[in-house]
C-alpha positions in Angstrom: -16.0 0.3 6.8 -13.1 1.1 4.4 -13.0 -0.4 0.9 -9.9 -2.4 1.7 -11.8 -4.2 4.5 -14.4 -5.5 2.0 -11.6 -6.8 -0.1 -10.1 -8.5 2.9 -13.5 -10.0 3.8 -13.7 -11.5 0.3 -10.2 -13.0 0.7 -11.1 -14.3 4.1 -14.2 -16.2 2.8 -12.1 -17.6 0.0 -9.5 -18.9 2.4 -12.1 -20.4 4.7 -13.7 -22.0 1.7 -10.4 -23.4 0.5 -9.7 -24.7 4.0 -13.0 -26.6 4.2 -12.9 -28.0 0.7 -9.3 -29.1 0.9 -10.0 -30.9 4.3 -13.1 -32.7 2.9 -11.7 -33.7 -0.5 -8.1 -34.1 0.4 -7.0 -32.1 -2.6 -3.4 -32.2 -1.4 -2.2 -35.8 -1.1 1.1 -35.5 0.8 0.6 -35.2 4.6 3.5 -32.8 5.3 2.4 -30.4 2.5 -1.3 -30.5 3.6 -0.3 -29.6 7.2 2.0 -26.8 5.9 -0.8 -25.3 3.7 -3.3 -25.6 6.6 -1.0 -23.8 9.0 -0.3 -21.0 6.5 -4.0 -20.7 5.6 -5.1 -20.5 9.3 -2.4 -18.0 10.0 -3.6 -15.8 7.1 -7.2 -16.1 8.3 -6.3 -15.0 11.8 -4.3 -12.0 10.6 -7.0 -10.9 8.2 -9.7 -11.2 10.9 -7.7 -9.1 13.3 -7.1 -6.5 10.6 -10.8 -6.2 9.8 -11.9 -6.1 13.5 -9.2 -3.9 14.9 -8.9 -1.4 11.9 -12.4 -1.2 10.4 -11.9 2.4 9.2 -8.2 2.6 8.6 -7.5 5.3 5.9 -4.7 7.4 4.7 -4.0 10.3 7.1 -5.2 13.5 5.6 -2.7 16.3 5.5 -3.6 19.6 7.2 -1.4 22.1 5.2 -2.6 24.4 2.5 -0.3 23.1 -0.3 -0.7 20.2 -2.6 2.5 18.2 -3.0 4.3 15.7 -5.1 7.3 13.4 -4.8 10.3 11.9 -6.6 13.1 9.5 -6.0 16.7 10.6 -6.6 19.9 8.5 -6.9 23.0 10.4 -5.7 26.7 9.4 -5.9 29.1 10.8 -3.3 32.4 11.3 -5.1 34.2 11.9 -1.8 33.5 8.5 -0.3 34.2 4.9 -1.3 31.5 2.3 -0.5 32.7 0.4 2.6 30.4 -2.5 2.0 32.0 -3.3 -1.3 35.6 -4.1 -2.2 35.7 -2.8 -5.8 36.4 0.8 -5.0 33.0 2.0 -6.1 31.5 5.2 -4.8 28.9 5.5 -2.1 25.5 5.8 -3.7 22.2 6.7 -2.1 18.5 6.6 -3.0 16.6 9.6 -1.7 12.8 10.1 -1.6 11.8 13.7 -1.8 8.4 15.3 -1.0 7.8 18.9 -1.8 5.1 21.5 -2.5 4.0 22.0 -6.1 6.3 24.6 -7.6 3.5 26.5 -9.3 1.9 27.6 -6.1 4.9 28.6 -3.9 7.8 31.0 -4.4 11.4 30.0 -4.9 13.8 29.8 -1.9 11.0 29.9 0.7 10.8 26.2 1.7 12.6 24.9 4.7 14.6 21.7 4.0 14.2 18.6 6.3 16.5 15.6 5.9 15.2 12.4 7.4 17.2 9.3 8.4 15.3 6.0 8.9 15.6 3.6 11.8 18.1 0.8 12.2 16.1 -1.8 10.2 13.9 0.3 8.0 13.6 2.2 4.7 13.2 5.8 3.4 9.4 5.2 3.2 9.0 4.5 6.9 7.4 7.8 7.9 5.5 8.8 4.8 2.6 10.5 6.7 5.2 12.9 8.3 6.8 13.7 4.9 3.4 14.4 3.3 2.3 16.6 6.3 5.4 18.7 6.2 5.3 19.1 2.4 1.6 20.3 2.7 2.9 23.0 5.0 5.6 24.2 2.6 8.6 22.1 3.5 10.9 20.1 1.2 11.5 16.7 2.8 14.3 14.4 1.7 14.3 10.9 3.2 17.5 8.8 2.8 17.8 5.1 2.2 21.1 4.4 4.0 22.4 1.8 1.5 23.2 -1.5 3.3 21.5 -0.2 6.4 18.1 0.0 4.7 16.0 -3.2 4.5 15.9 -2.8 0.8 16.8 -0.1 -1.7 17.4 0.2 -5.4 20.5 1.7 -7.0 21.1 1.8 -10.8 18.1 -0.6 -11.2 19.6 -3.2 -8.9 17.9 -4.1 -5.6 20.3 -3.9 -2.6 19.3 -5.6 0.7 20.4 -4.9 4.2 23.9 -6.2 4.9 24.2 -9.4 6.9 27.2 -8.2 8.8 25.4 -5.0 9.9 22.4 -7.1 11.0 24.7 -9.3 13.0 26.2 -6.2 14.7 22.7 -5.0 15.6 21.7 -8.3 17.0 24.9 -8.9 19.0 25.5 -5.3 20.3 24.9 -5.2 24.1 26.5 -2.5 26.2 25.7 -4.4 29.4 28.1 -7.2 28.4 30.6 -5.7 26.0 31.0 -2.0 26.3 33.9 -1.8 23.8 32.0 -3.6 21.1 29.0 -1.3 21.6 31.2 1.8 21.3 32.9 0.5 18.2 29.5 -0.2 16.6 28.1 3.2 17.5 31.1 4.9 16.0 30.9 2.9 12.8 27.1 3.3 12.4 27.2 7.1 13.1 30.1 7.7 10.8 28.2 6.2 7.9 24.9 7.8 8.6 26.2 11.3 9.4 28.3 11.1 6.3 25.2 10.3 4.2 23.2 13.1 5.8 25.9 15.7 5.4 26.4 14.7 1.8 22.7 15.1 1.0 22.5 18.4 2.8 25.5 19.8 0.9 24.1 18.4 -2.4 20.7 20.1 -1.9 22.3 23.4 -0.9 24.5 23.5 -4.0 21.6 22.6 -6.3 19.3 25.1 -4.7 21.7 27.8 -6.0 22.5 26.3 -9.4 19.2 24.8 -10.5 16.3 27.1 -11.1 13.9 24.8 -12.9 13.3 22.0 -10.3 12.2 21.5 -6.7 15.7 22.5 -5.6 14.9 26.1 -6.3 12.2 26.0 -3.7 14.7 25.4 -0.9 15.6 28.1 1.6 19.2 27.1 2.5 19.1 29.3 5.6 16.4 27.0 7.1 17.5 23.4 7.4 16.4 20.8 9.8 17.4 17.2 10.4 15.1 14.4 11.6 15.2 10.7 12.2 13.9 7.7 14.1 15.9 5.5 16.5 19.4 5.1 14.9 18.5 7.7 12.3 17.6 10.1 15.1 20.9 9.5 16.7 22.6 10.5 13.4 20.4 13.6 13.1 21.4 14.7 16.6 25.1 14.1 15.6 24.8 16.1 12.4 23.3 19.0 14.4 26.4 19.0 16.5 28.7 19.0 13.4 27.1 21.8 11.4 26.3 25.4 12.1 23.5 25.7 9.6 21.0 23.3 11.3 18.1 25.2 12.7 16.0 22.3 14.1 16.2 18.6 15.1 13.5 16.0 15.4 14.8 12.8 17.1 12.2 10.1 17.6 13.1 7.5 20.2 16.8 8.1 19.7 19.9 7.8 22.0 22.8 10.3 21.9 25.3 8.0 20.2 27.4 10.8 18.7 27.9 12.3 22.2 29.8 9.2 23.4 33.5 10.0 23.3 35.0 6.8 24.7 34.9 4.4 27.6 35.8 5.3 31.2 36.0 2.1 33.3 32.6 0.4 33.1 30.8 3.4 31.6 30.7 5.4 28.5 32.3 8.9 28.6 30.3 11.7 27.2 30.7 15.1 25.5 29.0 17.3 28.0 29.9 20.6 26.4 26.3 20.9 24.9 24.4 20.3 28.1 23.4 23.9 28.7 22.0 24.1 25.1 19.8 21.0 25.8 18.4 22.5 28.9 
């Protein structure tokens, strides 16, 4: 059994003990507060028990590549775009998590670059095991926090949470009842995300040429891939349509939102010019 499970067992016994003692001695006097604490404690006990029983040997997934790797977090400002979620004219800023092989064991300009876009309600850390695995095989992986689409990110030392308007769009979007609203949402979401991905790719390509003393020098600008999950995968597929330098796409559980060109009656109209390439 993994070490964390022993820690959970200690917490579990402490919670059970607290529950028994508080019930006998009525430590908490107010009825409503006692009931609330009891419900929270029982819920925690159930979750911890399930974790210990269902995942007794849960450990970090070991990488299979030959390279050791490291990571860093960058903050990038896109001088070509204004932040749509703010009204002060400030620039669009992104936090980017980068995993890459250790520079001392791999030659410059030999590492393919993979840009990852997270799901609709997620963060740049959502697929860490994938980033680490790719880095161990000699890839540079950059995962983007799409500011205001990410659950939480940090820019200039300030935490930024997911936008409430964007959350409302996700919750209310339903192509079965309002096709036009769905199309408008898809266009809006894809414009922001493909813009972020293109900006990061262009930045990394430029720096791979101009910076020789950082991980950027590892990047082979002739081997670029894009990847993403759900909404992020849709954006990755869209970027691959927009650029000629994308060599590979990994789209996890992702619809082809960028291929929707409009509405035709009660259905979406699609760009079918790439059908043969897909086959």
